[in-house]
C-alpha positions as a printed NumPy array, in Angstrom:
array([[  0.071,  -7.258, -21.241],
       [ -1.35 ,  -3.73 , -20.88 ],
       [ -4.757,  -4.923, -22.047],
       [ -4.779,  -7.697, -19.429],
       [ -3.919,  -5.205, -16.682],
       [ -6.706,  -2.883, -17.844],
       [ -9.151,  -5.789, -17.882],
       [ -8.029,  -6.887, -14.414],
       [ -8.469,  -3.342, -13.04 ],
       [-11.852,  -3.032, -14.71 ],
       [-12.917,  -6.375, -13.231],
       [-11.744,  -5.268,  -9.775],
       [-13.692,  -2.028, -10.191],
       [-16.86 ,  -3.875, -11.187],
       [-16.421,  -6.324,  -8.327],
       [-15.942,  -3.469,  -5.864],
       [-19.129,  -1.777,  -7.076],
       [-21.261,  -4.913,  -7.237],
       [-19.902,  -6.881,  -4.332],
       [-21.088,  -6.541,  -0.799],
       [-18.423,  -4.678,   1.089],
       [-16.983,  -6.985,   3.658],
       [-17.052,  -5.269,   6.994],
       [-14.288,  -7.372,   8.469],
       [-11.462,  -6.775,   5.986],
       [ -9.444,  -3.561,   5.779],
       [ -6.692,  -2.618,   3.334],
       [ -4.203,   0.161,   4.067],
       [ -1.006,   1.379,   2.498],
       [  1.793,   3.427,   4.059],
       [  4.808,   5.158,   2.628],
       [  7.266,   7.859,   3.52 ],
       [  5.911,  11.35 ,   4.075],
       [  8.837,  12.814,   2.089],
       [ 11.098,  11.642,  -0.715],
       [ 13.231,  12.963,  -3.555],
       [ 12.722,  12.765,  -7.305],
       [ 14.726,   9.873,  -8.746],
       [ 14.366,   7.827,  -5.565],
       [ 12.818,   4.421,  -4.888],
       [ 10.433,   4.401,  -1.938],
       [  8.949,   1.412,  -0.15 ],
       [  5.181,   1.21 ,   0.116],
       [  3.787,  -1.18 ,   2.723],
       [  0.389,  -2.809,   2.219],
       [ -1.534,  -4.302,   5.139],
       [ -4.548,  -6.515,   4.548],
       [ -6.282,  -7.091,   7.879],
       [ -8.908,  -9.795,   8.382],
       [-10.805,  -8.766,  11.517],
       [-13.46 , -11.404,  10.88 ],
       [-13.935, -14.797,  12.472],
       [-13.506, -16.722,   9.19 ],
       [-10.511, -17.149,   6.905],
       [-10.467, -15.371,   3.543],
       [ -9.034, -16.988,   0.414],
       [ -7.384, -16.112,  -2.899],
       [ -6.387, -12.702,  -1.597],
       [ -4.641, -10.531,  -4.178],
       [ -3.405,  -6.949,  -4.231],
       [ -3.06 ,  -4.954,  -7.463],
       [ -2.751,  -1.531,  -8.971],
       [ -1.727,  -0.301, -12.411],
       [  1.918,  -1.246, -11.801],
       [  1.889,  -4.562,  -9.948],
       [ -0.067,  -7.641,  -8.951],
       [  0.659,  -9.816,  -5.923],
       [ -1.147, -12.975,  -4.832],
       [ -1.21 , -13.31 ,  -1.034],
       [ -3.226, -16.536,  -0.699],
       [ -5.179, -17.123,   2.512],
       [ -5.44 , -14.761,   5.476],
       [ -6.559, -16.47 ,   8.658],
       [ -9.323, -15.027,  10.846],
       [ -8.175, -12.167,  13.098],
       [ -4.802, -11.805,  11.386],
       [ -3.112,  -9.782,   8.681],
       [ -0.632, -10.054,   5.849],
       [  1.842,  -7.382,   4.973],
       [  3.451,  -6.856,   1.61 ],
       [  5.849,  -4.255,   0.288],
       [  6.473,  -2.827,  -3.143],
       [  9.178,  -0.455,  -4.354],
       [  7.85 ,   2.582,  -6.226],
       [ 10.186,   4.757,  -8.264],
       [  9.6  ,   8.512,  -8.273],
       [ 10.845,   9.757, -11.65 ],
       [ 12.847,  12.917, -12.206],
       [ 11.472,  15.835, -14.224],
       [ 13.961,  14.973, -16.999],
       [ 12.616,  11.406, -17.226],
       [  9.008,  12.631, -17.285],
       [  9.82 ,  15.162, -20.015],
       [ 11.461,  12.413, -22.099],
       [  8.354,  10.243, -21.791],
       [  5.551,  12.824, -21.893],
       [  6.891,  15.995, -23.515],
       [  8.766,  19.172, -22.672],
       [  6.001,  20.632, -20.482],
       [  5.581,  17.572, -18.258],
       [  6.733,  17.634, -14.645],
       [  6.532,  15.387, -11.606],
       [  3.646,  16.426,  -9.38 ],
       [  4.418,  17.565,  -5.86 ],
       [  3.164,  15.993,  -3.731],
       [  3.664,  12.728,  -5.58 ],
       [  0.336,  10.851,  -5.519],
       [ -0.016,   7.08 ,  -5.198],
       [ -3.589,   5.886,  -5.65 ],
       [ -5.144,   3.173,  -3.554],
       [ -4.574,  -0.479,  -4.389],
       [ -7.396,  -2.878,  -5.099],
       [ -7.758,  -6.021,  -3.019],
       [ -9.898,  -8.98 ,  -4.015],
       [-10.624, -12.098,  -1.985],
       [-13.155, -14.876,  -1.5  ],
       [-15.023, -16.147,   1.52 ],
       [-15.489, -19.847,   2.344],
       [-18.602, -19.974,   0.125],
       [-16.674, -18.713,  -2.901],
       [-18.245, -15.228,  -2.895],
       [-15.834, -12.645,  -4.28 ],
       [-15.303,  -9.286,  -2.595],
       [-13.333,  -6.218,  -3.553],
       [-12.043,  -3.365,  -1.435],
       [ -9.54 ,  -0.563,  -1.969],
       [ -6.936,   0.92 ,   0.281],
       [ -6.332,   4.558,   1.002],
       [ -4.218,   6.656,  -1.329],
       [ -1.092,   8.445,  -0.158],
       [  0.772,  11.624,  -1.048],
       [  4.528,  11.997,  -0.687],
       [  5.982,  15.497,  -0.426],
       [  8.965,  15.833,  -2.745],
       [ 11.948,  17.602,  -1.202],
       [ 15.303,  18.671,  -2.623],
       [ 18.436,  16.764,  -1.707],
       [ 19.465,  19.695,   0.515],
       [ 16.428,  19.242,   2.79 ],
       [ 16.254,  16.93 ,   5.742],
       [ 14.681,  13.773,   4.425],
       [ 13.135,  11.916,   7.315],
       [ 10.938,   8.934,   6.589],
       [  7.818,   8.653,   8.695],
       [  4.493,   6.986,   7.943],
       [  2.225,   9.103,   5.772],
       [ -1.139,  10.201,   7.065],
       [ -3.598,   7.443,   6.329],
       [ -7.281,   7.889,   5.826],
       [ -8.58 ,   4.466,   6.626],
       [-11.449,   3.262,   4.527],
       [-13.122,   1.864,   7.594],
       [-12.774,   2.116,  11.328],
       [-13.444,  -0.793,  13.623],
       [-14.098,  -2.905,  10.54 ],
       [-17.158,  -0.953,   9.406],
       [-17.037,   0.986,   6.137],
       [-18.439,   4.474,   6.047],
       [-20.269,   5.828,   2.998],
       [-17.409,   8.305,   2.548],
       [-14.878,   5.451,   2.715],
       [-16.697,   3.435,   0.074],
       [-16.935,   6.468,  -2.214],
       [-13.217,   7.143,  -1.65 ],
       [-12.41 ,   3.516,  -2.529],
       [-14.284,   3.83 ,  -5.802],
       [-12.703,   7.198,  -6.603],
       [ -9.185,   5.864,  -5.861],
       [ -9.72 ,   2.946,  -8.211],
       [-11.213,   5.144, -10.939],
       [ -8.27 ,   7.574, -10.636],
       [ -5.807,   4.681, -10.878],
       [ -7.529,   3.347, -13.995],
       [ -7.656,   6.81 , -15.592],
       [ -3.962,   7.398, -14.874],
       [ -3.063,   4.039, -16.396],
       [ -5.198,   4.592, -19.5  ],
       [ -3.763,   8.099, -19.949],
       [ -0.274,   6.586, -19.846],
       [ -1.281,   4.215, -22.649],
       [ -2.512,   6.959, -24.966],
       [ -0.177,   9.876, -24.244],
       [  2.203,  10.174, -27.226],
       [  5.677,   9.032, -26.305],
       [  8.523,  11.32 , -27.395],
       [ 11.456,   9.569, -29.013]])
């Protein structure tokens, strides 16, 4: 299973490098600006088709999940949510050793999105990444949308946005591979 996820992420990375970036499709993710260790948070993914043609076989994936969204009609969007668990320091220490801790802010890399146009050409884009500030249970824990750095504005990718997409995907792959090879404590 882990090998298939790695291969899928690698394929998405290669597609995103080699494919023409579609100027009419944008992927974003939002989550709470604050959370607590040991809490589930909801991440919302929006795939927006600003183009004048439908897109097909749309899927969203990162190192922890895969979701097939199907077709997104022209000038519309699909929204999907995923629960993400923020582990406690104790859980991280059990899995990764006595010196391991949960990073603060908690980082969630961008998700990869693949889709096809009517001609069967495959495209790949990535969403923004988000950071969630971890607060103690004694702090006020208000949930508001995190700051989002959109990959593109008005449907047109910037060179910085494309580089950020690639870096987000590479970071996600590295994190996943590190998790595979870090010795697990019993």
